[in-house]
TORDOSE-204843 format. One record per residue: residue in three letters; x, y, z of N, C-alpha, C in turn. Coordinates in Angstrom, 1 decimal. Layout:
BEGIN
NODE res  neast nnorth    nup caeast canorth   caup  ceast cnorth    cup
NODE ALA      X      Y      Z      X       Y      Z      X      Y      Z
...
This chain:
BEGIN
NODE res  neast nnorth    nup caeast canorth   caup  ceast cnorth    cup
NODE UNK  -27.8   34.6   24.0  -26.3    35.3   23.3  -26.2   35.6   22.7
NODE UNK  -26.7   36.6   22.1  -26.6    36.7   20.5  -27.2   38.2   19.9
NODE UNK  -25.6   39.0   19.8  -26.1    39.8   19.0  -25.5   40.3   17.2
NODE UNK  -25.3   42.1   16.7  -26.1    41.9   15.3  -24.2   41.5   14.9
NODE UNK  -23.0   41.1   15.8  -21.8    41.3   15.1  -21.1   39.5   15.5
NODE UNK  -22.5   38.6   15.7  -22.1    37.5   15.8  -21.2   36.3   16.4
NODE UNK  -21.1   37.8   17.7  -20.6    37.5   18.6  -20.9   36.8   20.1
NODE UNK  -20.1   36.1   20.9  -20.9    36.3   22.3  -20.5   38.0   22.5
NODE UNK  -21.6   38.6   23.3  -21.5    39.7   24.8  -20.1   39.5   25.5
NODE UNK  -18.8   40.0   25.9  -18.2    40.0   26.6  -18.0   40.2   27.8
NODE UNK  -19.7   40.5   27.9  -20.3    40.7   29.5  -20.4   39.0   30.6
NODE UNK  -19.9   38.3   29.1  -20.2    36.6   29.9  -19.9   36.2   30.8
NODE UNK  -18.4   37.2   30.9  -17.2    36.5   31.8  -18.0   36.9   33.1
NODE UNK  -19.5   37.7   33.1  -20.1    38.1   34.8  -20.7   36.4   34.9
NODE UNK  -21.2   35.7   34.2  -21.6    34.6   35.0  -20.7   33.5   35.8
NODE UNK  -19.7   33.9   35.4  -17.7    33.4   35.7  -18.5   32.3   36.6
NODE UNK  -18.9   32.2   37.8  -18.8    32.6   39.1  -20.1   30.6   39.4
NODE UNK  -21.4   31.1   38.5  -22.2    29.8   37.6  -22.4   29.1   36.9
NODE UNK  -22.0   29.8   36.0  -22.6    28.9   34.3  -21.4   27.6   34.3
NODE UNK  -22.2   26.4   34.2  -21.5    25.3   34.1  -21.5   24.4   32.9
NODE UNK  -22.5   24.9   32.3  -22.8    24.1   30.9  -23.0   25.6   29.4
NODE UNK  -22.1   25.7   28.6  -23.0    25.9   27.5  -23.5   25.8   26.0
NODE UNK  -24.4   25.7   25.7  -25.1    25.5   24.1  -25.3   26.6   23.4
NODE UNK  -24.6   26.5   22.4  -25.6    27.6   20.8  -25.5   26.4   19.8
NODE UNK  -26.4   27.0   19.2  -27.3    26.2   18.5  -28.0   26.9   17.6
NODE UNK  -27.9   26.7   16.1  -28.0    27.0   15.1  -28.1   28.4   14.9
NODE UNK  -27.5   29.1   15.5  -27.6    29.9   15.4  -25.9   31.1   15.1
NODE UNK  -25.7   31.6   14.5  -25.0    32.0   14.2  -23.7   33.1   14.5
NODE UNK  -22.6   32.5   15.3  -21.4    33.0   16.1  -20.5   32.5   15.4
NODE UNK  -20.3   33.3   14.6  -18.8    33.6   14.1  -17.3   33.2   15.4
NODE UNK  -17.2   33.9   16.7  -16.4    34.4   17.7  -16.7   34.0   18.4
NODE UNK  -15.3   33.5   19.0  -15.5    33.5   20.8  -14.9   34.9   21.6
NODE UNK  -15.3   35.8   22.3  -14.4    36.7   23.2  -13.4   36.3   23.9
NODE UNK  -12.5   36.5   24.1  -11.0    36.5   25.1  -11.7   36.2   26.5
NODE UNK  -12.6   36.7   26.8  -13.3    36.9   28.8  -14.3   35.8   28.8
NODE UNK  -14.4   35.1   27.4  -14.0    33.2   27.8  -13.9   32.4   28.9
NODE UNK  -12.4   32.4   28.5  -12.0    32.3   29.8  -11.8   32.6   31.1
NODE UNK  -12.3   33.8   31.5  -12.3    33.5   32.0  -13.9   32.3   33.0
NODE UNK  -14.7   31.2   32.2  -16.0    31.0   32.9  -14.8   29.1   33.5
NODE UNK  -14.3   29.8   34.9  -13.6    28.9   36.0  -14.6   27.4   35.4
NODE UNK  -15.2   27.5   36.1  -16.7    26.8   36.5  -17.1   25.4   34.9
NODE UNK  -16.7   26.0   33.7  -17.4    25.3   32.2  -17.0   24.4   32.5
NODE UNK  -17.5   23.5   32.3  -17.5    21.4   31.9  -18.2   21.2   30.7
NODE UNK  -18.5   22.1   29.5  -19.3    22.0   28.3  -18.9   23.4   27.8
NODE UNK  -18.8   23.1   26.5  -18.9    23.9   25.5  -19.5   23.6   24.3
NODE UNK  -20.4   23.5   24.2  -21.3    23.5   22.8  -21.8   24.1   21.5
NODE UNK  -20.4   24.0   20.8  -21.7    25.0   20.0  -21.7   24.6   18.3
NODE UNK  -23.4   24.3   17.6  -23.6    23.8   16.6  -24.1   24.3   15.8
NODE UNK  -23.2   24.3   14.6  -23.8    25.0   13.9  -24.1   25.9   13.5
NODE UNK  -23.2   26.8   14.0  -23.4    28.0   13.9  -22.0   29.2   13.5
NODE UNK  -21.5   28.6   12.4  -20.6    29.5   11.8  -19.2   29.7   12.2
NODE UNK  -18.7   29.3   13.3  -17.4    29.6   14.3  -16.4   29.1   13.6
NODE UNK  -15.3   30.0   13.4  -14.1    29.9   13.1  -13.2   30.1   13.1
NODE UNK  -13.4   30.4   14.6  -12.2    30.4   15.6  -12.0   30.4   16.6
NODE UNK  -11.5   30.1   17.7  -11.7    29.4   19.1  -10.1   30.9   19.3
NODE UNK  -11.0   31.7   21.1   -9.7    32.8   21.6   -8.8   32.1   22.0
NODE UNK   -7.6   32.8   21.7   -6.5    32.0   22.8   -6.8   32.0   24.4
NODE UNK   -7.2   32.6   24.7   -7.8    32.1   26.1   -8.7   31.3   26.8
NODE UNK   -8.9   30.2   25.8  -10.0    29.5   26.0   -9.1   27.9   26.5
NODE UNK   -8.0   28.2   27.5   -7.3    27.5   27.3   -7.4   27.5   29.6
NODE UNK   -8.1   29.2   29.8   -8.6    29.8   31.0  -10.0   28.8   31.6
NODE UNK  -10.2   27.8   30.6  -11.6    27.4   30.8  -11.1   26.1   31.3
NODE UNK  -10.3   26.3   32.7   -9.8    25.0   33.6  -10.5   23.1   34.4
NODE UNK  -12.6   23.8   34.2  -12.6    22.9   34.5  -13.4   22.3   33.3
NODE UNK  -13.1   22.5   32.3  -13.3    21.8   30.4  -13.5   20.8   30.1
NODE UNK  -14.5   19.4   30.0  -14.3    18.1   29.6  -14.8   18.4   28.4
NODE UNK  -16.0   18.4   28.1  -16.6    18.4   26.5  -16.5   20.1   25.3
NODE UNK  -15.8   20.0   24.9  -15.7    20.8   23.6  -16.2   20.1   22.7
NODE UNK  -17.7   20.6   21.9  -18.3    19.7   20.6  -18.9   21.6   19.9
NODE UNK  -17.9   21.1   18.4  -17.9    22.0   17.7  -17.6   21.5   16.4
NODE UNK  -19.0   20.2   16.2  -19.5    19.7   14.6  -20.0   20.6   14.2
NODE UNK  -20.6   20.5   12.4  -21.1    21.8   11.4  -20.4   23.7   11.5
NODE UNK  -19.7   23.4   11.5  -18.8    24.7   11.5  -17.8   25.0   10.8
NODE UNK  -17.2   26.2   10.6  -16.1    26.3   10.0  -15.1   26.8   10.4
NODE UNK  -14.0   25.9   11.3  -13.3    26.1   11.9  -11.8   26.0   10.9
NODE UNK  -11.4   26.9   11.0  -10.1    27.3   10.2   -9.0   26.5   11.2
NODE UNK   -8.4   26.4   12.4   -8.1    26.4   13.4   -7.7   26.2   14.5
NODE UNK   -7.5   25.8   15.2   -6.9    25.6   16.3   -6.3   26.2   18.0
NODE UNK   -6.4   27.3   18.6   -5.4    27.4   18.9   -4.2   26.8   19.0
NODE UNK   -2.7   27.1   19.4   -2.0    26.2   20.4   -2.0   26.6   21.7
NODE UNK   -3.0   26.9   22.4   -3.1    27.0   23.7   -4.1   26.4   24.1
NODE UNK   -4.9   25.6   23.3   -6.0    24.1   23.6   -5.4   22.7   24.9
NODE UNK   -4.2   23.1   24.1   -3.4    21.6   25.0   -3.3   22.1   26.1
NODE UNK   -3.2   23.0   26.9   -2.6    23.3   28.1   -4.4   23.5   28.9
NODE UNK   -5.6   22.4   28.2   -6.9    22.5   29.0   -6.5   20.7   29.3
NODE UNK   -6.6   20.1   30.4   -5.4    19.4   30.3   -6.8   18.7   30.7
NODE UNK   -7.8   19.3   31.6   -9.5    18.4   31.9  -10.2   18.1   30.9
NODE UNK   -9.9   18.9   29.6  -10.6    17.5   28.5  -10.5   16.5   28.1
NODE UNK  -11.4   15.9   28.0  -11.2    14.3   28.0  -12.1   13.9   26.7
NODE UNK  -12.6   14.7   26.2  -13.7    14.2   24.5  -13.9   15.3   23.9
NODE UNK  -13.4   15.8   23.0  -13.4    17.0   21.9  -14.3   16.0   20.3
NODE UNK  -14.9   17.3   20.2  -15.9    16.7   18.5  -16.2   17.5   17.8
NODE UNK  -15.7   17.6   16.1  -14.9    18.7   15.4  -15.6   17.6   13.8
NODE UNK  -16.6   17.2   14.4  -17.0    16.8   12.4  -17.3   17.7   11.9
NODE UNK  -17.2   17.2   10.4  -17.6    18.6    9.7  -17.2   19.6   10.0
NODE UNK  -16.3   20.3    9.8  -15.5    21.3    9.7  -14.7   21.8    8.2
NODE UNK  -15.2   21.5    7.5  -14.3    22.2    5.8  -13.5   22.7    5.4
NODE UNK  -13.3   23.2    6.3  -11.8    24.2    6.3  -10.8   23.8    8.1
NODE UNK  -10.9   23.2    8.5   -9.9    22.7    9.1   -9.4   22.0    8.3
NODE UNK   -7.5   21.6    8.4   -7.2    21.5    8.0   -5.7   20.4    8.5
NODE UNK   -5.6   20.6   10.1   -4.8    20.2   11.2   -5.3   20.4   12.5
NODE UNK   -5.5   19.7   12.9   -5.7    19.5   14.6   -4.0   19.2   15.4
NODE UNK   -3.2   19.7   14.6   -1.7    19.2   15.9   -1.8   20.5   17.2
NODE UNK   -2.7   21.5   17.0   -2.6    22.2   18.2   -2.9   21.3   19.6
NODE UNK   -3.9   20.1   18.9   -4.7    19.2   20.4   -2.8   18.2   20.4
NODE UNK   -2.3   17.8   20.4   -1.2    17.2   20.6   -0.1   17.2   22.2
NODE UNK   -0.5   16.6   23.3   -0.1    16.2   23.9   -1.1   16.8   25.4
NODE UNK   -2.5   16.7   24.8   -3.4    17.2   25.4   -3.6   15.4   26.3
NODE UNK   -3.1   15.8   27.7   -2.3    14.7   28.6   -4.3   13.8   29.1
NODE UNK   -5.6   14.3   29.1   -6.4    13.9   29.5   -7.5   13.5   28.5
NODE UNK   -6.9   13.4   27.2   -8.0    13.3   26.2   -8.5   12.0   25.8
NODE UNK   -9.7   11.4   25.6  -10.2    10.2   25.5  -11.2   10.0   24.6
NODE UNK  -11.7   11.4   23.9  -12.4    11.1   22.6  -12.3   11.9   21.9
NODE UNK  -11.4   11.3   20.8  -12.0    13.2   19.8  -12.4   11.8   18.2
NODE UNK  -13.1   13.4   18.1  -14.1    12.5   16.7  -14.0   14.1   16.3
NODE UNK  -13.6   14.2   14.5  -13.2    14.7   13.2  -13.1   14.3   12.2
NODE UNK  -14.4   13.3   12.2  -15.2    13.5   10.7  -15.4   13.9    9.6
NODE UNK  -14.9   13.4    8.3  -15.2    15.0    7.4  -14.6   15.9    7.9
NODE UNK  -13.8   16.3    7.9  -13.0    17.5    7.5  -11.6   16.6    6.8
NODE UNK  -11.0   18.3    6.3   -9.7    17.8    5.1   -8.6   17.7    6.0
NODE UNK   -8.8   17.0    7.3   -7.1    17.0    8.2   -6.6   15.8    7.9
NODE UNK   -5.1   16.6    7.0   -4.0    16.1    7.1   -2.9   14.6    8.0
NODE UNK   -3.1   15.2    9.6   -2.5    14.3    9.8   -3.1   14.5   11.3
NODE UNK   -2.9   12.4   11.3   -3.3    12.3   13.1   -2.7   13.0   13.9
NODE UNK   -3.4   13.0   15.3   -2.8    13.8   16.5   -2.1   12.9   17.1
NODE UNK   -0.7   13.5   18.1    0.4    12.3   18.0    0.2   13.1   20.1
NODE UNK    0.8   12.6   20.7    1.7    12.4   21.8    0.1   12.7   22.8
NODE UNK   -1.4   11.7   23.2   -2.5    11.7   23.5   -2.8   10.4   24.7
NODE UNK   -1.9   10.1   25.7   -1.3     9.4   26.7   -3.1    8.5   26.5
NODE UNK   -4.4    9.0   26.7   -4.9     9.1   27.1   -6.6    8.0   26.4
NODE UNK   -6.0    8.5   25.1   -7.5     8.0   23.8   -7.2    6.7   23.8
NODE UNK   -8.4    6.7   23.7   -9.1     5.4   23.1  -10.0    5.2   21.9
NODE UNK  -10.8    6.3   21.7  -11.4     6.5   20.5  -10.8    7.2   20.1
NODE UNK  -10.7    7.1   18.2   -9.8     8.4   17.6  -11.8    8.2   16.1
NODE UNK  -12.1    9.0   15.3  -12.5     9.1   15.0  -12.0   10.0   13.4
NODE UNK  -11.6   10.2   12.1  -11.0    10.7   11.7  -11.2    9.5   10.2
NODE UNK  -12.2    9.8   10.4  -12.9     9.1    8.8  -13.4   10.6    7.9
NODE UNK  -13.6   10.1    6.6  -13.5    11.4    6.1  -12.3   12.2    5.7
NODE UNK  -11.5   11.9    5.4   -9.8    13.5    6.0   -8.9   13.4    4.9
NODE UNK   -8.1   13.6    4.7   -7.2    13.7    3.8   -6.1   13.3    3.9
NODE UNK   -6.0   12.0    5.3   -4.9    11.8    5.3   -3.8   10.7    4.8
NODE UNK   -2.7   10.7    4.5   -2.4    10.2    4.1   -1.0    8.8    4.8
NODE UNK   -0.9    9.1    5.7    0.0     7.9    6.9   -0.6    7.8    8.1
NODE UNK    0.1    7.3    9.2   -0.3     7.2   10.0    0.2    7.2   10.8
NODE UNK    1.8    7.3   10.7    3.3     7.5   11.5    2.2    8.8   12.7
NODE UNK    3.3    7.9   13.9    3.3     8.5   15.3    2.0    8.1   16.1
NODE UNK    1.4    7.0   15.3    0.6     6.4   16.0    0.5    5.6   16.8
NODE UNK    1.7    5.1   17.9    1.9     4.6   18.7    2.1    5.3   19.6
NODE UNK    1.8    6.9   19.6    1.8     8.4   20.8    0.4    7.9   20.6
NODE UNK   -0.4    6.9   20.7   -1.6     7.4   20.7   -2.3    6.5   21.9
NODE UNK   -3.3    6.9   23.3   -3.4     5.3   23.7   -2.4    4.6   25.1
NODE UNK   -1.2    5.6   24.7   -0.2     4.7   25.5   -0.6    5.0   26.7
NODE UNK   -0.9    5.3   27.9   -0.9     5.5   29.3   -2.3    4.3   29.7
NODE UNK   -2.8    4.3   29.0   -4.3     3.4   29.1   -4.8    2.0   28.7
NODE UNK   -4.7    1.4   29.5   -4.9    -0.6   28.8   -6.1   -0.6   28.6
NODE UNK   -6.8    0.7   28.5   -8.0     0.1   27.4   -8.0    0.0   26.1
NODE UNK   -9.1   -0.2   25.6   -9.2    -0.7   24.7   -9.5    0.4   23.4
NODE UNK   -8.4   -0.1   22.5   -8.8     1.2   21.5   -9.2    0.8   20.3
NODE UNK  -10.7    2.0   20.5  -11.0     2.2   18.9  -10.6    3.5   17.8
NODE UNK  -10.0    3.0   16.8   -9.4     3.4   15.6  -10.0    3.4   14.1
NODE UNK  -10.8    4.8   13.9  -11.7     5.0   12.2  -10.9    5.5   11.3
NODE UNK  -10.7    5.2   10.7   -9.4     6.3    9.5   -9.9    5.8    7.9
NODE UNK  -11.1    5.4    7.9  -11.8     4.6    7.0  -12.0    6.1    5.5
NODE UNK  -12.4    5.9    4.3  -12.3     7.2    3.3  -10.9    8.0    3.9
NODE UNK   -9.8    8.1    3.6   -8.8     8.5    3.7   -8.5    7.9    2.7
NODE UNK   -6.9    8.7    2.4   -6.2     8.0    1.0   -4.4    8.0    1.6
NODE UNK   -5.0    7.0    2.4   -3.6     6.3    3.2   -3.3    5.3    2.4
NODE UNK   -2.3    5.2    2.6   -1.1     4.0    1.4   -0.5    3.1    2.9
NODE UNK    0.0    3.4    3.2    0.1     2.1    4.1    0.4    2.4    5.8
NODE UNK    0.7    1.3    6.8    0.5     1.5    7.9    1.9    1.3    7.9
NODE UNK    1.9    2.0    9.3    3.3     2.1    9.7    3.5    0.9   10.0
NODE UNK    4.9    0.1   10.8    5.1    -1.1   11.7    5.2   -0.8   12.8
NODE UNK    5.1   -0.1   13.7    5.0     1.0   14.7    3.6    0.5   15.2
NODE UNK    2.4    0.4   14.3    1.1     0.0   15.1    1.4   -1.0   15.8
NODE UNK    2.1   -2.2   16.0    2.5    -2.4   16.4    2.4   -2.4   18.1
NODE UNK    2.9   -1.3   18.6    2.9    -0.6   19.6    1.3    0.0   20.3
NODE UNK    0.9    0.3   19.5   -0.4     0.2   20.5   -1.2   -0.3   21.6
NODE UNK   -0.9    0.4   22.5   -1.9    -1.0   23.8   -2.6   -0.7   23.3
NODE UNK   -3.3   -2.2   23.3   -4.4    -2.4   22.9   -5.5   -2.0   22.1
NODE UNK   -4.7   -2.5   20.8   -5.5    -2.2   19.9   -7.0   -3.0   19.4
NODE UNK   -8.2   -2.5   19.4   -8.8    -3.5   19.4   -9.8   -3.6   18.6
NODE UNK   -9.9   -2.5   17.7  -11.0    -2.1   16.7  -10.2   -0.8   14.8
NODE UNK  -10.2   -1.5   14.9   -9.3    -0.4   13.5   -9.8   -0.8   11.9
NODE UNK  -10.5    0.6   11.6  -11.1     0.7   10.4  -10.5    1.2    9.4
NODE UNK   -9.8    0.6    8.4   -9.2     1.3    6.9  -10.0    1.0    6.2
NODE UNK  -11.4    0.9    5.6  -11.8     0.9    4.6  -11.8    1.3    3.6
NODE UNK  -11.5    2.1    2.6  -11.9     2.7    1.7  -10.4    3.5    1.5
NODE UNK   -9.7    3.6    1.0   -8.0     4.1    1.7   -7.7    2.9    0.1
NODE UNK   -5.7    3.5    0.0   -5.4     3.1   -1.1   -4.0    2.1   -0.7
NODE UNK   -4.5    1.4   -0.2   -3.3     0.4    1.2   -2.9   -1.3   -0.3
NODE UNK   -1.8   -1.2   -0.5   -2.0    -2.2   -1.5   -1.1   -3.3   -0.7
NODE UNK   -0.7   -3.7    0.9   -0.5    -4.5    1.2   -0.1   -3.4    3.5
NODE UNK   -0.3   -4.2    3.9   -0.4    -4.7    5.5    1.7   -5.0    5.9
NODE UNK    1.7   -4.1    7.4    3.0    -4.4    7.6    2.9   -6.0    8.4
NODE UNK    3.8   -6.6    8.5    4.0    -8.5    9.2    3.4   -7.7   10.1
NODE UNK    3.9   -6.4   11.4    3.9    -6.4   12.7    2.7   -6.1   12.8
NODE UNK    1.9   -5.9   12.0   -0.1    -6.3   12.1   -0.7   -7.6   13.3
NODE UNK    0.6   -8.5   12.2   -0.2    -9.9   12.4    0.0  -10.2   14.3
NODE UNK    0.9   -9.4   14.9    1.9    -9.9   16.0    0.5   -9.2   16.8
NODE UNK   -0.8   -8.2   16.5   -1.1    -7.6   17.4   -2.5   -8.9   18.1
NODE UNK   -2.2   -9.1   19.0   -3.6   -10.1   20.0   -4.5   -9.6   20.4
NODE UNK   -4.8   -8.2   21.2   -5.7    -7.9   21.4   -7.4   -7.1   20.2
NODE UNK   -6.5   -7.4   18.5   -7.5    -7.1   17.6   -8.0   -7.7   17.6
NODE UNK   -9.4   -7.3   17.1  -10.4    -7.7   16.7  -11.4   -7.6   16.1
NODE UNK  -11.3   -7.0   15.7  -11.8    -5.9   14.3  -10.9   -5.4   13.9
NODE UNK  -10.9   -5.8   12.5  -10.0    -5.0   11.3  -11.2   -5.1   10.4
NODE UNK  -11.6   -3.6    9.8  -11.7    -3.6    8.0  -10.8   -3.0    6.8
NODE UNK  -10.8   -3.5    6.2   -9.7    -3.7    4.9  -10.3   -3.8    3.4
NODE UNK  -11.7   -3.1    3.6  -12.1    -3.2    2.1  -12.2   -1.8    1.2
NODE UNK  -12.1   -2.6    0.3  -11.8    -1.1   -0.6  -10.7   -0.8   -0.7
NODE UNK  -10.2   -0.8   -0.4   -8.6    -0.6   -1.0   -7.5   -1.3   -2.2
NODE UNK   -6.2   -1.2   -2.2   -6.1    -1.5   -4.0   -5.3   -2.7   -3.5
NODE UNK   -5.4   -3.6   -2.5   -4.5    -5.1   -2.7   -4.7   -5.7   -4.0
NODE UNK   -3.8   -6.3   -4.6   -4.0    -7.2   -5.8   -4.8   -8.6   -5.0
NODE UNK   -5.6   -9.3   -5.9   -5.6   -10.5   -5.1   -4.9  -11.2   -4.5
NODE UNK   -3.8  -11.5   -5.0   -2.4   -12.5   -4.1   -2.3  -12.1   -3.0
NODE UNK   -2.6  -10.6   -3.0   -1.9   -10.1   -1.4   -3.2  -10.1   -0.5
NODE UNK   -4.2   -9.4   -1.4   -5.5   -10.0   -0.6   -5.8  -11.2   -0.4
NODE UNK   -5.3  -12.6   -0.6   -5.7   -13.2    0.0   -4.1  -14.1    1.0
NODE UNK   -3.1  -13.4    0.4   -2.4   -14.0    1.6   -2.5  -13.5    3.2
NODE UNK   -3.5  -11.7    2.7   -3.7   -11.3    3.6   -4.6  -12.0    5.5
NODE UNK   -5.2  -12.4    4.3   -7.0   -12.8    4.9   -6.8  -14.2    5.7
NODE UNK   -5.4  -15.2    4.5   -5.1   -16.5    5.2   -4.1  -16.5    6.6
NODE UNK   -3.1  -15.4    6.7   -2.4   -15.3    7.0   -3.1  -15.3    8.8
NODE UNK   -4.2  -14.0    8.6   -5.3   -13.4    9.9   -5.8  -14.6   10.2
NODE UNK   -6.2  -15.9    9.0   -6.9   -16.8    9.4   -6.2  -17.4   10.6
NODE UNK   -5.3  -17.4   10.7   -3.7   -18.6   11.2   -2.9  -17.9   12.2
NODE UNK   -3.2  -16.1   12.8   -2.7   -16.1   13.6   -4.3  -15.3   14.2
NODE UNK   -4.9  -15.3   14.0   -5.9   -14.4   14.8   -7.0  -15.4   13.9
NODE UNK   -7.3  -16.7   15.2   -9.4   -17.3   14.8   -9.9  -16.8   14.9
NODE UNK  -10.3  -15.9   16.1  -11.2   -15.3   17.2  -11.5  -13.6   16.2
NODE UNK  -11.2  -13.7   15.2  -11.4   -11.6   14.4  -12.1  -11.7   14.0
NODE UNK  -12.9  -10.6   13.3  -13.4    -9.9   12.6  -12.6   -9.3   11.3
NODE UNK  -12.8  -10.2    9.9  -12.6    -9.6    9.5  -13.2   -9.0    8.5
NODE UNK  -13.0   -8.2    7.8  -13.9    -7.5    7.2  -13.1   -7.4    5.6
NODE UNK  -13.0   -7.6    4.4  -12.6    -7.4    3.1  -13.4   -7.5    1.6
NODE UNK  -12.8   -6.5    0.7  -13.4    -6.8   -0.5  -12.7   -6.4   -1.4
NODE UNK  -12.4   -6.7   -1.8  -11.1    -5.6   -3.3  -13.0   -4.8   -4.0
NODE UNK  -11.0   -3.7   -4.6  -11.8    -2.5   -5.0  -12.1   -2.8   -6.4
NODE UNK  -11.5   -3.8   -7.0  -11.7    -4.5   -8.6  -12.6   -5.8   -8.7
NODE UNK  -13.5   -5.8   -6.8  -13.9    -7.1   -7.1  -13.7   -8.6   -7.9
NODE UNK  -12.8   -8.7   -7.4  -12.0    -9.9   -8.0  -12.2  -11.3   -6.6
NODE UNK  -12.7   -9.9   -5.0  -12.8   -11.3   -4.4  -14.0  -10.2   -3.0
NODE UNK  -14.7  -10.5   -3.7  -16.5    -9.3   -3.0  -17.1  -10.5   -1.6
NODE UNK  -16.3  -10.5   -0.5  -16.9   -11.5    0.3  -16.4  -10.7    1.9
NODE UNK  -17.3  -11.1    3.3  -16.2   -11.0    4.6  -16.4  -12.3    5.1
NODE UNK  -15.5  -11.9    5.8  -15.2   -13.6    7.3  -15.7  -12.6    8.3
NODE UNK  -15.8  -13.5    9.0  -16.2   -13.4   10.3  -16.4  -14.5   11.5
NODE UNK  -14.6  -14.4   12.3  -14.8   -15.8   12.7  -15.3  -16.0   14.0
């Protein structure tokens, strides 16, 4: 499905009764027609390395869509209508260098996996009750406000990746994340952790390497976790190389 306008033909809706999977790879398709919303049986939509810049507002017509796979593109924003696709369970947006916000995803009721690494995104998404896996490394995050609104309706273990951002603090509300199991905060600008994090009994993996902790603060954190979480795998390296080691228990 390729033409000189770098779009799918509007006649794609002729496949509405049969098409369940659509994948386009390494072919320039910068926009999708509104008619794509008529593909009621489409379960997966994959556009990889196509220079895709935008999704049409009619995307919410894809009422059977479970996978939206859009890595290595040029997305600038996401339409607000995307949150109406209640069937969506996995979204991949990694390597979109112009995508500054994913707030349009807020409220997706069944989203379980969101991969949005290596984008300039400035805020985490909110109100994703079924979310278990959130990959947001190499973004432009400065805080994690609203993290308690992620995965609050599922008891499945949570895996959150926030490494290589510019996060300066972790909010106390992190203790309210339901069954937080894995948390990666490597390569940020943390100088301390909230006391509330020591009360998260489900936490088994914590990465805090290459942050801005003082030697005294980092030692205190390690000692506290050794007392409260003797089973936990804690990985830490001081950015100034005053303490350089990792401890797993």
